[in-house]
N, C-alpha and C positions, 0 to 999 in steps of 0.2 A: 526544489522541484517535490520535496517530501513534505514541507510544511506550509504551503501557500494553496489556495483555491485553484488559480491558474496553473501552477505547476503539477497539482494533481490531476487536473482535467487533461493536461497534454499528455501524460503517459498512462493513466488508467483507462482511458477511454469511457469513463463513466461521467454520469452528471454529478458533481460534487458540490455540496452545499455546506454552509455552517448549519449547526443545530442552535437550540436555544441555550445550550449548555457551553461554556468556555472550553476551547481544546478540545471540541469533537467535530468530527467531519461526517457527513452523510454522503455515501457513494451508491448511486443508482445506476445500474446497468440496464441497457435497452433490452428488452426480452430475456433479462437473466436476474441475478440476486441483488438484494440491497443489503448495504452494511452500514453501521455505524461504528466509528473508530474513535476512540478517546485517546488523545495523546497523554502518554504517563512519564515520558522523558522526552527531553528536547535540548540535547547537548551537540556541540559541534561534532562529537565522535560517536554519539549514540542517540538514536530516535526510536521510541518504543509506542507502539499503538496497542491498545487492548479493544478487542472486538466487543461492543456493547450490545449490538443487535446484527444477527445475521442468520443464514439457514442452517438448519440441522445443529450440529454441535460446535458451529463456529464461535457461538457466544462464550466469553470467557477466555478465548485464545488470546496469544500475544504475537504480534508482527514486530521483529526487531532489525534495524538497520544500524549495523556498525560501520562507521565510515572511517577510512585511513588513507594516509598518502604515502606511496613508497618513495618520495623525494622528488618526483618529478611533477608534471602538471596533471597528472592522473589523480583520480579519487577511487579507491577500492570500496565496494559495498558488500559488506558480508551481510547475509540475509538469512532469517530464521522465523518459522511461524510455528509456535510452540504452544503446549497446553492442550493438545487434543486427547480426548478421553481413550480413543482408539484409532486405529488406522484403516477405518472403512468409511463407506459413504462419502460425506462432504470431504473428508481429508483427502481423498484421491482428486476430487474435483478443484478443490483450492489448490493442491500442489500444481496441477497443470494450468491453472489460472495465473498463479504467481509466476510460473515459468515464462508465459507470455507477456505478463505485466513487467518483468524484470528486463525483458528484451526490449520492450518499448521504451523504459526507462533510460536504458543505455543508448538508444537510439537518439533520444531527445537530448540528453547530457552531451552527447557528441556532436550537437548542433543540426541533427536531422529535423526533418519536418515534424511538427507534433502530431500525435495521432488524433484521429477523429474525437471531437469532443461533444458532448451531449449538452453542455450547458447553454 
């Protein structure tokens, strides 16, 4: 769900597409911002995206998904979005957006109906 076009579309509610560069995603939100994320780490325990293009100060920040298992059938996702030059403007907007997106990720991962996709 974190590394495929269909998986990303399911929980991000964005139109997700490949770019001309390998390991880059373009996410476009209806009536919202557009982002381009470059995958800088793709490991079973750690996935890292770098924002190549986005609104305001988002460019150059990194989103990190740390995956672990507590020994049962669950997967725990630790998340951080770091590298912000300050905690104003788009930082607050992205913080709220990630909260909503991570809720959607959990719903889809638990077998819920995929979120509306714009693809």
